[in-house]
CHARMM internal coordinates of N, CA and C (Angstrom, degrees):
IC EDIT
DIST 1 N 1 CA 1.4517
DIST 1 CA 1 C 1.5232
ANGL 1 N 1 CA 1 C 111.25
DIST 1 C 2 N 1.3284
ANGL 1 CA 1 C 2 N 115.95
DIHE 1 N 1 CA 1 C 2 N -40.25
DIST 2 N 2 CA 1.4644
ANGL 1 C 2 N 2 CA 119.09
DIHE 1 CA 1 C 2 N 2 CA 179.78
DIST 2 CA 2 C 1.5244
ANGL 2 N 2 CA 2 C 111.13
DIHE 1 C 2 N 2 CA 2 C -65.94
DIST 2 C 3 N 1.3441
ANGL 2 CA 2 C 3 N 116.04
DIHE 2 N 2 CA 2 C 3 N -29.50
DIST 3 N 3 CA 1.4615
ANGL 2 C 3 N 3 CA 119.44
DIHE 2 CA 2 C 3 N 3 CA 178.62
DIST 3 CA 3 C 1.5211
ANGL 3 N 3 CA 3 C 111.70
DIHE 2 C 3 N 3 CA 3 C -66.30
DIST 3 C 4 N 1.3167
ANGL 3 CA 3 C 4 N 116.66
DIHE 3 N 3 CA 3 C 4 N -33.62
DIST 4 N 4 CA 1.4630
ANGL 3 C 4 N 4 CA 120.18
DIHE 3 CA 3 C 4 N 4 CA 179.14
DIST 4 CA 4 C 1.5248
ANGL 4 N 4 CA 4 C 111.66
DIHE 3 C 4 N 4 CA 4 C -68.58
DIST 4 C 5 N 1.3232
ANGL 4 CA 4 C 5 N 116.12
DIHE 4 N 4 CA 4 C 5 N -36.00
DIST 5 N 5 CA 1.4651
ANGL 4 C 5 N 5 CA 119.71
DIHE 4 CA 4 C 5 N 5 CA -177.94
DIST 5 CA 5 C 1.5245
ANGL 5 N 5 CA 5 C 112.66
DIHE 4 C 5 N 5 CA 5 C -75.20
DIST 5 C 6 N 1.3231
ANGL 5 CA 5 C 6 N 116.34
DIHE 5 N 5 CA 5 C 6 N -26.81
DIST 6 N 6 CA 1.4652
ANGL 5 C 6 N 6 CA 119.14
DIHE 5 CA 5 C 6 N 6 CA -177.90
DIST 6 CA 6 C 1.5233
ANGL 6 N 6 CA 6 C 112.58
DIHE 5 C 6 N 6 CA 6 C -100.99
DIST 6 C 7 N 1.3174
ANGL 6 CA 6 C 7 N 117.64
DIHE 6 N 6 CA 6 C 7 N 8.60
DIST 7 N 7 CA 1.4603
ANGL 6 C 7 N 7 CA 119.67
DIHE 6 CA 6 C 7 N 7 CA -178.81
DIST 7 CA 7 C 1.5207
ANGL 7 N 7 CA 7 C 110.64
DIHE 6 C 7 N 7 CA 7 C -71.24
DIST 7 C 8 N 1.3064
ANGL 7 CA 7 C 8 N 115.87
DIHE 7 N 7 CA 7 C 8 N 153.61
DIST 8 N 8 CA 1.4693
ANGL 7 C 8 N 8 CA 121.72
DIHE 7 CA 7 C 8 N 8 CA -177.18
DIST 8 CA 8 C 1.5226
ANGL 8 N 8 CA 8 C 113.01
DIHE 7 C 8 N 8 CA 8 C -61.28
DIST 8 C 9 N 1.3331
ANGL 8 CA 8 C 9 N 120.43
DIHE 8 N 8 CA 8 C 9 N -43.24
DIST 9 N 9 CA 1.4725
ANGL 8 C 9 N 9 CA 118.38
DIHE 8 CA 8 C 9 N 9 CA 179.11
DIST 9 CA 9 C 1.5196
ANGL 9 N 9 CA 9 C 112.69
DIHE 8 C 9 N 9 CA 9 C -62.00
DIST 9 C 10 N 1.3235
ANGL 9 CA 9 C 10 N 116.55
DIHE 9 N 9 CA 9 C 10 N -36.99
DIST 10 N 10 CA 1.4735
ANGL 9 C 10 N 10 CA 119.94
DIHE 9 CA 9 C 10 N 10 CA 179.13
DIST 10 CA 10 C 1.5160
ANGL 10 N 10 CA 10 C 110.80
DIHE 9 C 10 N 10 CA 10 C -65.92
DIST 10 C 11 N 1.3161
ANGL 10 CA 10 C 11 N 116.67
DIHE 10 N 10 CA 10 C 11 N -43.84
DIST 11 N 11 CA 1.4624
ANGL 10 C 11 N 11 CA 121.21
DIHE 10 CA 10 C 11 N 11 CA 179.50
DIST 11 CA 11 C 1.5265
ANGL 11 N 11 CA 11 C 110.02
DIHE 10 C 11 N 11 CA 11 C -63.67
DIST 11 C 12 N 1.3167
ANGL 11 CA 11 C 12 N 116.93
DIHE 11 N 11 CA 11 C 12 N -40.82
DIST 12 N 12 CA 1.4623
ANGL 11 C 12 N 12 CA 121.51
DIHE 11 CA 11 C 12 N 12 CA 178.91
DIST 12 CA 12 C 1.5254
ANGL 12 N 12 CA 12 C 110.88
DIHE 11 C 12 N 12 CA 12 C -64.56
DIST 12 C 13 N 1.3182
ANGL 12 CA 12 C 13 N 117.04
DIHE 12 N 12 CA 12 C 13 N -42.91
DIST 13 N 13 CA 1.4650
ANGL 12 C 13 N 13 CA 121.01
DIHE 12 CA 12 C 13 N 13 CA -179.98
DIST 13 CA 13 C 1.5205
ANGL 13 N 13 CA 13 C 111.29
DIHE 12 C 13 N 13 CA 13 C -64.64
DIST 13 C 14 N 1.3297
ANGL 13 CA 13 C 14 N 116.81
DIHE 13 N 13 CA 13 C 14 N -42.30
DIST 14 N 14 CA 1.4622
ANGL 13 C 14 N 14 CA 120.36
DIHE 13 CA 13 C 14 N 14 CA 179.76
DIST 14 CA 14 C 1.5196
ANGL 14 N 14 CA 14 C 110.63
DIHE 13 C 14 N 14 CA 14 C -66.96
DIST 14 C 15 N 1.3235
ANGL 14 CA 14 C 15 N 117.21
DIHE 14 N 14 CA 14 C 15 N -39.56
DIST 15 N 15 CA 1.4616
ANGL 14 C 15 N 15 CA 119.53
DIHE 14 CA 14 C 15 N 15 CA -179.76
DIST 15 CA 15 C 1.5224
ANGL 15 N 15 CA 15 C 111.58
DIHE 14 C 15 N 15 CA 15 C -67.67
DIST 15 C 16 N 1.3253
ANGL 15 CA 15 C 16 N 117.32
DIHE 15 N 15 CA 15 C 16 N -29.93
DIST 16 N 16 CA 1.4614
ANGL 15 C 16 N 16 CA 119.65
DIHE 15 CA 15 C 16 N 16 CA 177.86
DIST 16 CA 16 C 1.5220
ANGL 16 N 16 CA 16 C 111.42
DIHE 15 C 16 N 16 CA 16 C -74.31
DIST 16 C 17 N 1.3234
ANGL 16 CA 16 C 17 N 116.97
DIHE 16 N 16 CA 16 C 17 N -26.21
DIST 17 N 17 CA 1.4637
ANGL 16 C 17 N 17 CA 121.09
DIHE 16 CA 16 C 17 N 17 CA 179.52
DIST 17 CA 17 C 1.5265
ANGL 17 N 17 CA 17 C 112.15
DIHE 16 C 17 N 17 CA 17 C -84.76
DIST 17 C 18 N 1.3160
ANGL 17 CA 17 C 18 N 117.20
DIHE 17 N 17 CA 17 C 18 N -18.37
DIST 18 N 18 CA 1.4600
ANGL 17 C 18 N 18 CA 120.62
DIHE 17 CA 17 C 18 N 18 CA -176.58
DIST 18 CA 18 C 1.5266
ANGL 18 N 18 CA 18 C 110.47
DIHE 17 C 18 N 18 CA 18 C -65.62
DIST 18 C 19 N 1.3142
ANGL 18 CA 18 C 19 N 114.86
DIHE 18 N 18 CA 18 C 19 N 137.98
DIST 19 N 19 CA 1.4626
ANGL 18 C 19 N 19 CA 120.29
DIHE 18 CA 18 C 19 N 19 CA 179.17
DIST 19 CA 19 C 1.5220
ANGL 19 N 19 CA 19 C 109.64
DIHE 18 C 19 N 19 CA 19 C -93.08
DIST 19 C 20 N 1.3065
ANGL 19 CA 19 C 20 N 115.43
DIHE 19 N 19 CA 19 C 20 N 147.12
DIST 20 N 20 CA 1.4597
ANGL 19 C 20 N 20 CA 120.18
DIHE 19 CA 19 C 20 N 20 CA 178.52
DIST 20 CA 20 C 1.5248
ANGL 20 N 20 CA 20 C 109.41
DIHE 19 C 20 N 20 CA 20 C -72.77
DIST 20 C 21 N 1.3093
ANGL 20 CA 20 C 21 N 116.02
DIHE 20 N 20 CA 20 C 21 N 134.23
DIST 21 N 21 CA 1.4516
ANGL 20 C 21 N 21 CA 120.84
DIHE 20 CA 20 C 21 N 21 CA 178.70
DIST 21 CA 21 C 1.5202
ANGL 21 N 21 CA 21 C 109.61
DIHE 20 C 21 N 21 CA 21 C -76.41
DIST 21 C 22 N 1.3138
ANGL 21 CA 21 C 22 N 116.27
DIHE 21 N 21 CA 21 C 22 N 129.42
DIST 22 N 22 CA 1.4573
ANGL 21 C 22 N 22 CA 121.13
DIHE 21 CA 21 C 22 N 22 CA 177.06
DIST 22 CA 22 C 1.5199
ANGL 22 N 22 CA 22 C 107.25
DIHE 21 C 22 N 22 CA 22 C -100.81
DIST 22 C 23 N 1.3219
ANGL 22 CA 22 C 23 N 115.35
DIHE 22 N 22 CA 22 C 23 N 119.32
DIST 23 N 23 CA 1.4614
ANGL 22 C 23 N 23 CA 119.90
DIHE 22 CA 22 C 23 N 23 CA -178.26
DIST 23 CA 23 C 1.5163
ANGL 23 N 23 CA 23 C 110.03
DIHE 22 C 23 N 23 CA 23 C -101.89
DIST 23 C 24 N 1.2976
ANGL 23 CA 23 C 24 N 115.07
DIHE 23 N 23 CA 23 C 24 N 141.21
DIST 24 N 24 CA 1.4571
ANGL 23 C 24 N 24 CA 121.22
DIHE 23 CA 23 C 24 N 24 CA -179.06
DIST 24 CA 24 C 1.5293
ANGL 24 N 24 CA 24 C 110.04
DIHE 23 C 24 N 24 CA 24 C -75.59
DIST 24 C 25 N 1.3298
ANGL 24 CA 24 C 25 N 117.61
DIHE 24 N 24 CA 24 C 25 N 145.71
DIST 25 N 25 CA 1.4683
ANGL 24 C 25 N 25 CA 119.63
DIHE 24 CA 24 C 25 N 25 CA 173.62
DIST 25 CA 25 C 1.5300
ANGL 25 N 25 CA 25 C 112.01
DIHE 24 C 25 N 25 CA 25 C -60.59
DIST 25 C 26 N 1.3228
ANGL 25 CA 25 C 26 N 115.56
DIHE 25 N 25 CA 25 C 26 N -26.00
DIST 26 N 26 CA 1.4599
ANGL 25 C 26 N 26 CA 119.38
DIHE 25 CA 25 C 26 N 26 CA 177.64
DIST 26 CA 26 C 1.5290
ANGL 26 N 26 CA 26 C 111.33
DIHE 25 C 26 N 26 CA 26 C -64.56
DIST 26 C 27 N 1.3271
ANGL 26 CA 26 C 27 N 116.65
DIHE 26 N 26 CA 26 C 27 N -32.95
DIST 27 N 27 CA 1.4587
ANGL 26 C 27 N 27 CA 120.29
DIHE 26 CA 26 C 27 N 27 CA 177.15
DIST 27 CA 27 C 1.5184
ANGL 27 N 27 CA 27 C 110.63
DIHE 26 C 27 N 27 CA 27 C -64.66
DIST 27 C 28 N 1.3417
ANGL 27 CA 27 C 28 N 117.01
DIHE 27 N 27 CA 27 C 28 N -42.65
DIST 28 N 28 CA 1.4617
ANGL 27 C 28 N 28 CA 120.00
DIHE 27 CA 27 C 28 N 28 CA 177.65
DIST 28 CA 28 C 1.5214
ANGL 28 N 28 CA 28 C 111.43
DIHE 27 C 28 N 28 CA 28 C -65.57
DIST 28 C 29 N 1.3181
ANGL 28 CA 28 C 29 N 117.12
DIHE 28 N 28 CA 28 C 29 N -36.49
DIST 29 N 29 CA 1.4629
ANGL 28 C 29 N 29 CA 120.56
DIHE 28 CA 28 C 29 N 29 CA 176.23
DIST 29 CA 29 C 1.5325
ANGL 29 N 29 CA 29 C 110.05
DIHE 28 C 29 N 29 CA 29 C -63.99
DIST 29 C 30 N 1.3361
ANGL 29 CA 29 C 30 N 116.59
DIHE 29 N 29 CA 29 C 30 N -39.60
DIST 30 N 30 CA 1.4646
ANGL 29 C 30 N 30 CA 121.17
DIHE 29 CA 29 C 30 N 30 CA 178.71
DIST 30 CA 30 C 1.5312
ANGL 30 N 30 CA 30 C 110.55
DIHE 29 C 30 N 30 CA 30 C -64.64
DIST 30 C 31 N 1.3333
ANGL 30 CA 30 C 31 N 116.42
DIHE 30 N 30 CA 30 C 31 N -42.22
DIST 31 N 31 CA 1.4689
ANGL 30 C 31 N 31 CA 120.02
DIHE 30 CA 30 C 31 N 31 CA 177.48
DIST 31 CA 31 C 1.5279
ANGL 31 N 31 CA 31 C 110.69
DIHE 30 C 31 N 31 CA 31 C -63.50
DIST 31 C 32 N 1.3185
ANGL 31 CA 31 C 32 N 116.88
DIHE 31 N 31 CA 31 C 32 N -41.91
DIST 32 N 32 CA 1.4686
ANGL 31 C 32 N 32 CA 120.45
DIHE 31 CA 31 C 32 N 32 CA 179.42
DIST 32 CA 32 C 1.5241
ANGL 32 N 32 CA 32 C 110.40
DIHE 31 C 32 N 32 CA 32 C -63.84
DIST 32 C 33 N 1.3171
ANGL 32 CA 32 C 33 N 116.57
DIHE 32 N 32 CA 32 C 33 N -42.15
DIST 33 N 33 CA 1.4726
ANGL 32 C 33 N 33 CA 120.70
DIHE 32 CA 32 C 33 N 33 CA 177.49
DIST 33 CA 33 C 1.5214
ANGL 33 N 33 CA 33 C 110.71
DIHE 32 C 33 N 33 CA 33 C -60.98
DIST 33 C 34 N 1.3314
ANGL 33 CA 33 C 34 N 116.75
DIHE 33 N 33 CA 33 C 34 N -43.65
DIST 34 N 34 CA 1.4654
ANGL 33 C 34 N 34 CA 120.26
DIHE 33 CA 33 C 34 N 34 CA 178.81
DIST 34 CA 34 C 1.5198
ANGL 34 N 34 CA 34 C 111.70
DIHE 33 C 34 N 34 CA 34 C -63.15
DIST 34 C 35 N 1.3381
ANGL 34 CA 34 C 35 N 117.38
DIHE 34 N 34 CA 34 C 35 N -38.82
DIST 35 N 35 CA 1.4651
ANGL 34 C 35 N 35 CA 120.00
DIHE 34 CA 34 C 35 N 35 CA 177.72
DIST 35 CA 35 C 1.5212
ANGL 35 N 35 CA 35 C 111.37
DIHE 34 C 35 N 35 CA 35 C -65.72
DIST 35 C 36 N 1.3327
ANGL 35 CA 35 C 36 N 116.98
DIHE 35 N 35 CA 35 C 36 N -39.20
DIST 36 N 36 CA 1.4636
ANGL 35 C 36 N 36 CA 120.69
DIHE 35 CA 35 C 36 N 36 CA 178.55
DIST 36 CA 36 C 1.5256
ANGL 36 N 36 CA 36 C 110.26
DIHE 35 C 36 N 36 CA 36 C -64.97
DIST 36 C 37 N 1.3303
ANGL 36 CA 36 C 37 N 116.94
DIHE 36 N 36 CA 36 C 37 N -43.42
DIST 37 N 37 CA 1.4718
ANGL 36 C 37 N 37 CA 120.48
DIHE 36 CA 36 C 37 N 37 CA 178.16
DIST 37 CA 37 C 1.5229
ANGL 37 N 37 CA 37 C 110.27
DIHE 36 C 37 N 37 CA 37 C -63.64
DIST 37 C 38 N 1.3329
ANGL 37 CA 37 C 38 N 117.27
DIHE 37 N 37 CA 37 C 38 N -42.48
DIST 38 N 38 CA 1.4644
ANGL 37 C 38 N 38 CA 120.59
DIHE 37 CA 37 C 38 N 38 CA 178.83
DIST 38 CA 38 C 1.5241
ANGL 38 N 38 CA 38 C 111.01
DIHE 37 C 38 N 38 CA 38 C -62.06
DIST 38 C 39 N 1.3352
ANGL 38 CA 38 C 39 N 116.88
DIHE 38 N 38 CA 38 C 39 N -42.77
DIST 39 N 39 CA 1.4642
ANGL 38 C 39 N 39 CA 120.26
DIHE 38 CA 38 C 39 N 39 CA 177.78
DIST 39 CA 39 C 1.5263
ANGL 39 N 39 CA 39 C 110.34
DIHE 38 C 39 N 39 CA 39 C -62.62
DIST 39 C 40 N 1.3324
ANGL 39 CA 39 C 40 N 117.29
DIHE 39 N 39 CA 39 C 40 N -39.02
DIST 40 N 40 CA 1.4600
ANGL 39 C 40 N 40 CA 120.77
DIHE 39 CA 39 C 40 N 40 CA 177.75
DIST 40 CA 40 C 1.5165
ANGL 40 N 40 CA 40 C 112.03
DIHE 39 C 40 N 40 CA 40 C -63.99
DIST 40 C 41 N 1.3172
ANGL 40 CA 40 C 41 N 116.93
DIHE 40 N 40 CA 40 C 41 N -41.43
DIST 41 N 41 CA 1.4691
ANGL 40 C 41 N 41 CA 120.71
DIHE 40 CA 40 C 41 N 41 CA 178.79
DIST 41 CA 41 C 1.5217
ANGL 41 N 41 CA 41 C 110.49
DIHE 40 C 41 N 41 CA 41 C -65.19
DIST 41 C 42 N 1.3257
ANGL 41 CA 41 C 42 N 117.11
DIHE 41 N 41 CA 41 C 42 N -43.48
DIST 42 N 42 CA 1.4649
ANGL 41 C 42 N 42 CA 120.90
DIHE 41 CA 41 C 42 N 42 CA 178.77
DIST 42 CA 42 C 1.5202
ANGL 42 N 42 CA 42 C 110.26
DIHE 41 C 42 N 42 CA 42 C -62.31
DIST 42 C 43 N 1.3312
ANGL 42 CA 42 C 43 N 117.33
DIHE 42 N 42 CA 42 C 43 N -42.99
DIST 43 N 43 CA 1.4579
ANGL 42 C 43 N 43 CA 120.11
DIHE 42 CA 42 C 43 N 43 CA 179.01
DIST 43 CA 43 C 1.5251
ANGL 43 N 43 CA 43 C 111.11
DIHE 42 C 43 N 43 CA 43 C -65.76
DIST 43 C 44 N 1.3288
ANGL 43 CA 43 C 44 N 118.02
DIHE 43 N 43 CA 43 C 44 N -38.84
DIST 44 N 44 CA 1.4700
ANGL 43 C 44 N 44 CA 121.25
DIHE 43 CA 43 C 44 N 44 CA 178.71
DIST 44 CA 44 C 1.5242
ANGL 44 N 44 CA 44 C 110.90
DIHE 43 C 44 N 44 CA 44 C -63.38
DIST 44 C 45 N 1.3286
ANGL 44 CA 44 C 45 N 116.86
DIHE 44 N 44 CA 44 C 45 N -40.61
DIST 45 N 45 CA 1.4702
ANGL 44 C 45 N 45 CA 119.97
DIHE 44 CA 44 C 45 N 45 CA 177.57
DIST 45 CA 45 C 1.5203
ANGL 45 N 45 CA 45 C 109.76
DIHE 44 C 45 N 45 CA 45 C -66.17
DIST 45 C 46 N 1.3291
ANGL 45 CA 45 C 46 N 117.07
DIHE 45 N 45 CA 45 C 46 N -43.76
DIST 46 N 46 CA 1.4620
ANGL 45 C 46 N 46 CA 121.28
DIHE 45 CA 45 C 46 N 46 CA 177.84
DIST 46 CA 46 C 1.5301
ANGL 46 N 46 CA 46 C 110.81
DIHE 45 C 46 N 46 CA 46 C -58.71
DIST 46 C 47 N 1.3266
ANGL 46 CA 46 C 47 N 116.23
DIHE 46 N 46 CA 46 C 47 N -46.88
DIST 47 N 47 CA 1.4650
ANGL 46 C 47 N 47 CA 121.00
DIHE 46 CA 46 C 47 N 47 CA -178.43
DIST 47 CA 47 C 1.5281
ANGL 47 N 47 CA 47 C 110.30
DIHE 46 C 47 N 47 CA 47 C -64.93
DIST 47 C 48 N 1.3272
ANGL 47 CA 47 C 48 N 117.59
DIHE 47 N 47 CA 47 C 48 N -40.99
DIST 48 N 48 CA 1.4653
ANGL 47 C 48 N 48 CA 121.32
DIHE 47 CA 47 C 48 N 48 CA 179.93
DIST 48 CA 48 C 1.5232
ANGL 48 N 48 CA 48 C 111.78
DIHE 47 C 48 N 48 CA 48 C -64.33
DIST 48 C 49 N 1.3273
ANGL 48 CA 48 C 49 N 116.92
DIHE 48 N 48 CA 48 C 49 N -43.63
DIST 49 N 49 CA 1.4618
ANGL 48 C 49 N 49 CA 120.38
DIHE 48 CA 48 C 49 N 49 CA 179.27
DIST 49 CA 49 C 1.5222
ANGL 49 N 49 CA 49 C 110.17
DIHE 48 C 49 N 49 CA 49 C -66.38
DIST 49 C 50 N 1.3183
ANGL 49 CA 49 C 50 N 116.59
DIHE 49 N 49 CA 49 C 50 N -40.61
DIST 50 N 50 CA 1.4630
ANGL 49 C 50 N 50 CA 120.48
DIHE 49 CA 49 C 50 N 50 CA 178.77
DIST 50 CA 50 C 1.5328
ANGL 50 N 50 CA 50 C 110.78
DIHE 49 C 50 N 50 CA 50 C -62.20
DIST 50 C 51 N 1.3244
ANGL 50 CA 50 C 51 N 116.56
DIHE 50 N 50 CA 50 C 51 N -43.98
DIST 51 N 51 CA 1.4672
ANGL 50 C 51 N 51 CA 120.91
DIHE 50 CA 50 C 51 N 51 CA 178.59
DIST 51 CA 51 C 1.5308
ANGL 51 N 51 CA 51 C 110.78
DIHE 50 C 51 N 51 CA 51 C -66.11
DIST 51 C 52 N 1.3359
ANGL 51 CA 51 C 52 N 116.55
DIHE 51 N 51 CA 51 C 52 N -41.55
DIST 52 N 52 CA 1.4538
ANGL 51 C 52 N 52 CA 120.85
DIHE 51 CA 51 C 52 N 52 CA -179.72
DIST 52 CA 52 C 1.5314
ANGL 52 N 52 CA 52 C 110.70
DIHE 51 C 52 N 52 CA 52 C -63.92
DIST 52 C 53 N 1.3324
ANGL 52 CA 52 C 53 N 117.34
DIHE 52 N 52 CA 52 C 53 N -41.10
DIST 53 N 53 CA 1.4656
ANGL 52 C 53 N 53 CA 120.44
DIHE 52 CA 52 C 53 N 53 CA 179.38
DIST 53 CA 53 C 1.5348
ANGL 53 N 53 CA 53 C 111.09
DIHE 52 C 53 N 53 CA 53 C -68.20
DIST 53 C 54 N 1.3356
ANGL 53 CA 53 C 54 N 116.59
DIHE 53 N 53 CA 53 C 54 N -37.70
DIST 54 N 54 CA 1.4676
ANGL 53 C 54 N 54 CA 119.54
DIHE 53 CA 53 C 54 N 54 CA 179.84
DIST 54 CA 54 C 1.5325
ANGL 54 N 54 CA 54 C 109.65
DIHE 53 C 54 N 54 CA 54 C -65.90
DIST 54 C 55 N 1.3160
ANGL 54 CA 54 C 55 N 117.48
DIHE 54 N 54 CA 54 C 55 N -42.38
DIST 55 N 55 CA 1.4673
ANGL 54 C 55 N 55 CA 120.15
DIHE 54 CA 54 C 55 N 55 CA 178.25
DIST 55 CA 55 C 1.5156
ANGL 55 N 55 CA 55 C 112.85
DIHE 54 C 55 N 55 CA 55 C -67.76
DIST 55 C 56 N 1.2907
ANGL 55 CA 55 C 56 N 116.27
DIHE 55 N 55 CA 55 C 56 N -34.43
DIST 56 N 56 CA 1.4612
ANGL 55 C 56 N 56 CA 121.17
DIHE 55 CA 55 C 56 N 56 CA -179.91
DIST 56 CA 56 C 1.5337
ANGL 56 N 56 CA 56 C 110.54
DIHE 55 C 56 N 56 CA 56 C -71.22
DIST 56 C 57 N 1.3222
ANGL 56 CA 56 C 57 N 116.76
DIHE 56 N 56 CA 56 C 57 N -38.32
DIST 57 N 57 CA 1.4533
ANGL 56 C 57 N 57 CA 120.64
DIHE 56 CA 56 C 57 N 57 CA -178.89
DIST 57 CA 57 C 1.5286
ANGL 57 N 57 CA 57 C 112.39
DIHE 56 C 57 N 57 CA 57 C -71.59
DIST 57 C 58 N 1.3161
ANGL 57 CA 57 C 58 N 117.47
DIHE 57 N 57 CA 57 C 58 N -28.68
DIST 58 N 58 CA 1.4645
ANGL 57 C 58 N 58 CA 121.08
DIHE 57 CA 57 C 58 N 58 CA -178.66
DIST 58 CA 58 C 1.5275
ANGL 58 N 58 CA 58 C 110.86
DIHE 57 C 58 N 58 CA 58 C -68.60
DIST 58 C 59 N 1.3120
ANGL 58 CA 58 C 59 N 117.22
DIHE 58 N 58 CA 58 C 59 N -31.45
DIST 59 N 59 CA 1.4758
ANGL 58 C 59 N 59 CA 119.77
DIHE 58 CA 58 C 59 N 59 CA -179.51
DIST 59 CA 59 C 1.5290
ANGL 59 N 59 CA 59 C 111.48
DIHE 58 C 59 N 59 CA 59 C -74.93
DIST 59 C 60 N 1.3111
ANGL 59 CA 59 C 60 N 116.66
DIHE 59 N 59 CA 59 C 60 N -29.82
DIST 60 N 60 CA 1.4668
ANGL 59 C 60 N 60 CA 120.59
DIHE 59 CA 59 C 60 N 60 CA -172.69
DIST 60 CA 60 C 1.4466
ANGL 60 N 60 CA 60 C 110.79
DIHE 59 C 60 N 60 CA 60 C -85.29
END
COOR INIT
IC SEED 1 N 1 CA 1 C
IC BUILD
């Protein structure tokens, strides 16, 4: 039974019946916003570590 479900003709038939997903432009805006926030967080961590290392090195 599992062989019938994984056969090439079955996969081809299912792929031909599949509908294309339509994504909203709002979803892309949300992804872009998340990437900008992630970049900001990464930069904040970078800046904090850089400042912490500079302060630590000045004492030594």
